[in-house]
C-alpha positions in Angstrom: -4.1 13.7 21.7 -5.8 10.6 20.3 -4.6 9.1 17.0 -8.0 9.7 15.4 -7.9 13.4 16.3 -4.3 13.8 15.2 -4.9 12.3 11.8 -7.9 14.6 11.1 -5.6 17.6 11.9 -2.9 16.0 9.8 -5.2 15.9 6.8 -7.1 19.2 7.4 -7.0 22.2 5.1 -5.8 24.4 7.9 -2.9 22.0 8.8 -1.8 21.7 5.2 -3.0 24.3 2.7 -2.5 23.5 -1.0 1.2 24.0 -1.7 2.8 25.7 -4.7 6.1 23.7 -4.6 7.8 21.3 -2.2 11.3 20.2 -2.8 12.3 16.9 -1.2 15.8 15.6 -0.6 15.0 12.3 -2.3 12.6 11.1 -5.0 9.4 9.4 -3.9 8.4 5.9 -5.1 4.8 4.9 -4.9 4.4 1.2 -4.5 1.1 -0.4 -5.2 -0.6 -3.5 -3.7 -2.0 -6.8 -4.8 -4.2 -7.1 -7.8 -5.1 -5.1 -10.9 -8.4 -3.3 -10.1 -6.7 0.0 -9.3 -5.0 0.0 -12.7 -8.2 -0.4 -14.8 -8.8 2.6 -17.0 -5.7 4.4 -15.5 -2.1 4.6 -16.6 -1.2 2.5 -13.6 -2.2 1.8 -10.0 -0.8 5.1 -8.6 0.1 7.1 -11.7 -2.4 9.9 -10.9 -1.0 10.4 -7.5 2.6 10.6 -8.8 1.5 13.2 -11.4 -0.3 15.1 -8.7 2.9 15.3 -6.6 5.0 16.2 -9.6 2.8 19.2 -10.3 3.8 20.3 -6.8 7.6 20.0 -7.4 8.0 16.5 -6.0 10.0 14.0 -8.1 7.5 11.1 -7.8 7.4 7.8 -9.7 4.7 5.1 -9.7 6.1 1.9 -11.4 4.0 -1.2 -11.8 5.0 -4.8 -10.9 3.4 -8.2 -11.3 0.0 -8.0 -9.6 -0.3 -11.7 -8.5 3.1 -12.8 -7.4 4.7 -13.4 -4.0 6.6 -10.7 -2.2 10.1 -11.9 -3.2 9.2 -11.9 -6.9 7.6 -8.5 -6.7 10.5 -7.1 -4.6 13.0 -8.2 -7.3 11.1 -6.2 -9.9 10.8 -3.2 -7.6 14.5 -3.4 -7.1 15.1 -3.1 -10.8 12.7 -0.2 -11.1 14.2 1.8 -8.3 17.8 1.2 -9.4 16.8 2.6 -12.8 15.3 5.7 -11.1 18.4 6.2 -8.9 20.6 6.1 -12.0 18.2 8.4 -13.9 18.0 11.0 -11.1 21.5 10.7 -9.6 19.9 10.4 -6.2 21.5 8.3 -3.5 18.2 7.2 -1.8 14.4 7.2 -2.3 11.4 7.7 0.0 8.8 4.9 -0.4 5.0 5.4 0.1 3.5 2.0 -0.2 -0.1 0.9 -0.3 -1.4 -2.5 0.9 0.9 -5.4 -0.1 3.4 -2.9 -1.5 4.3 -2.3 2.2 5.4 -5.9 2.6 7.3 -5.7 -0.8 9.1 -2.6 0.5 10.0 -4.2 3.9 11.4 -7.3 2.1 13.4 -5.1 -0.3 14.9 -3.1 2.5 15.8 -6.1 4.7 16.2 -9.2 2.6 17.5 -7.5 -0.6 19.9 -5.2 1.4 18.3 -2.0 0.0 18.5 -0.2 3.4 21.3 2.0 2.1 19.1 3.2 -0.8 15.8 3.8 1.1 15.5 6.8 3.5 12.0 6.1 4.7 9.0 3.8 4.3 5.4 5.1 4.8 2.8 2.4 4.5 -0.9 2.9 4.0 -3.1 0.0 5.1 -0.5 -2.7 4.6 -1.2 -6.1 6.0 1.9 -6.1 8.4 0.2 -8.9 10.3 -1.6 -10.5 7.4 -5.2 -10.4 6.3 -7.9 -12.9 7.2 -9.4 -12.3 3.7 -6.5 -14.3 2.4 -7.3 -17.1 4.8 -10.9 -16.9 3.8 -10.1 -17.4 0.1 -8.0 -20.4 0.9 -10.9 -22.0 2.8 -13.1 -22.0 -0.3 -13.9 -25.2 -2.2 -11.2 -26.5 -4.5 -13.0 -25.9 -7.7 -13.7 -22.2 -6.8 -10.1 -21.7 -5.7 -8.9 -23.3 -9.0 -11.2 -21.0 -11.0 -10.1 -17.9 -9.2 -6.5 -18.9 -9.6 -6.8 -19.5 -13.3 -8.5 -16.2 -14.0 -6.0 -14.2 -11.8 -3.0 -16.0 -13.3 -4.3 -15.3 -16.8 -4.8 -11.6 -16.1 -1.4 -11.3 -14.3 0.5 -13.0 -17.1 -1.2 -10.7 -19.6 0.2 -7.7 -17.7 3.7 -9.2 -17.4 4.3 -12.0 -19.9 7.9 -12.4 -18.7 6.6 -13.5 -15.2 4.3 -16.4 -14.5 1.5 -15.2 -12.1 1.2 -17.3 -8.9 -2.1 -16.3 -7.3 -2.6 -19.1 -4.7 1.0 -18.9 -3.4 0.7 -15.1 -3.2 -2.6 -15.4 -1.2 -1.0 -18.0 1.1 1.8 -15.5 1.9 -0.8 -12.8 2.9 -2.5 -14.9 5.6 -2.0 -13.9 9.2 -0.3 -17.2 10.0 2.3 -16.8 7.3 3.0 -13.1 7.8 3.1 -13.2 11.6 5.0 -16.5 12.0 7.3 -16.5 9.0 7.6 -13.2 7.2 7.8 -11.0 10.3 10.2 -13.4 12.0 12.7 -13.0 9.1 12.0 -9.4 7.9 13.0 -7.0 10.6 13.1 -3.2 10.4 16.5 -1.7 9.6 17.7 1.0 12.0 18.9 3.2 9.2 15.4 3.5 7.7 12.4 5.5 9.1 9.2 3.5 9.2 5.7 5.1 9.5 2.3 3.6 9.0 -1.4 4.5 8.6 -4.3 2.3 9.2 -7.9 2.8 7.9 -11.5 2.1 8.7 -14.8 1.9 6.8 -18.0 0.0 6.8 -19.2 -2.2 9.6 -18.4 -0.9 13.1 -17.7 2.6 11.8 -19.6 5.7 10.6 -17.7 5.7 7.2 -19.4 4.4 4.1 -17.7 1.7 2.1 -17.7 0.7 -1.5 -20.5 -1.9 -2.2 -17.8 -4.0 -3.9 -15.9 -4.2 -0.6 -18.9 -4.6 1.7 -19.0 -8.5 1.7 -15.2 -8.7 2.5 -15.6 -6.0 5.1 -18.2 -8.0 7.0 -16.1 -11.2 6.8 -13.0 -9.4 8.0 -14.9 -7.7 10.8 -16.1 -11.0 12.2 -12.5 -12.2 12.4 -10.3 -9.1 13.1 -12.7 -6.2 13.9 -12.6 -2.7 12.3 -11.1 -2.8 8.8 -11.1 -1.1 5.4 -12.5 -4.0 3.3 -9.1 -5.8 2.9 -6.9 -5.1 5.9 -7.8 -4.7 9.5 -6.9 -1.5 11.3 -4.7 -3.4 13.8 -2.8 -5.3 11.1 -1.8 -2.0 9.4 0.2 -0.7 12.3 4.0 -0.8 11.8 6.8 1.4 13.0 5.7 4.9 14.0 1.9 5.0 13.9 0.5 8.1 12.2 -3.2 7.5 12.7 -6.4 6.2 11.3 -7.8 7.1 7.9 -11.6 7.3 7.4 -11.5 5.5 4.0 -11.9 2.1 2.5 -9.1 0.2 0.8 -10.0 1.6 -2.7 -10.6 5.2 -1.6 -7.1 5.4 -0.2 -5.7 5.5 -3.7 -8.4 7.5 -5.3 -11.0 4.9 -6.4 -14.3 6.6 -5.5 -17.9 5.7 -5.9 -19.9 8.9 -6.5 -22.3 9.8 -3.7 -20.9 7.1 -1.5 -17.3 7.9 -0.9 -15.4 11.3 -0.9 -12.1 10.7 0.8 -9.4 13.1 -0.6 -6.5 10.7 -1.3 -4.5 13.5 -3.0 -4.5 15.4 0.3 -3.1 12.4 2.1 -0.2 12.1 -0.4 0.5 15.9 -0.2 0.5 15.8 3.6 2.9 12.8 3.6 5.2 14.8 1.3 5.1 17.7 3.8 6.0 15.2 6.5 9.0 14.1 4.5 10.0 17.7 4.0 9.8 18.4 7.7 12.0 15.3 8.3 14.5 16.6 5.7 14.0 13.5 3.5 
């Protein structure tokens, strides 16, 4: 069965009716990606999804980390957050569901930080495992524009975490295909004791799926360089470990940021179904 057909069954109501309670072996950590847009007017990037899972009996957490810092900096903060959760719950391990850059943070945490003995599984959703040409495009812009973007992002990032200096340009550099493929992936290998699953996504140009107007310009740029994408990450770049299939959603829809009458992807159904997968795997 093709991956596209499989993922529709994976998300369908018949395949996964609304559950009453699901008990998992380990807590679930939701790890967010780059930037701050998803946190605007919310309690955090993925807070709503954590609360949705908690209502269904799943011990889920959605911490926040510095939005504009390189992977090693963010991974260090994630480590502190998860260690606190392990102490609080008494659990020996966690399951991680990571969106976008959060997937790179998680891979670094598992491999470079030696966290493989505390992570049972990593499920990534549209993570740039092979980089994103949007990062390269930003670095190609004139110096004054890059400087202005950097100043604004660093100011916002420092306002969120005043104990960490934001580092926008270095972070963007470390998301380019050249860096991720030739440096990050060469050093950060999968650990055999951790299960790795991934989802890719598609929307906008080259697909039948509508995309947020805010992502449309980036979607066209990325399509010209990498093909089908979700507005930030190409479908091919998102594949890592065991591939679970293609989501018909743009980068924002995947974590519940919807534009009325334009987008209607059920991100909560995705997170419920991933939780069912973890249950089936006894995790």
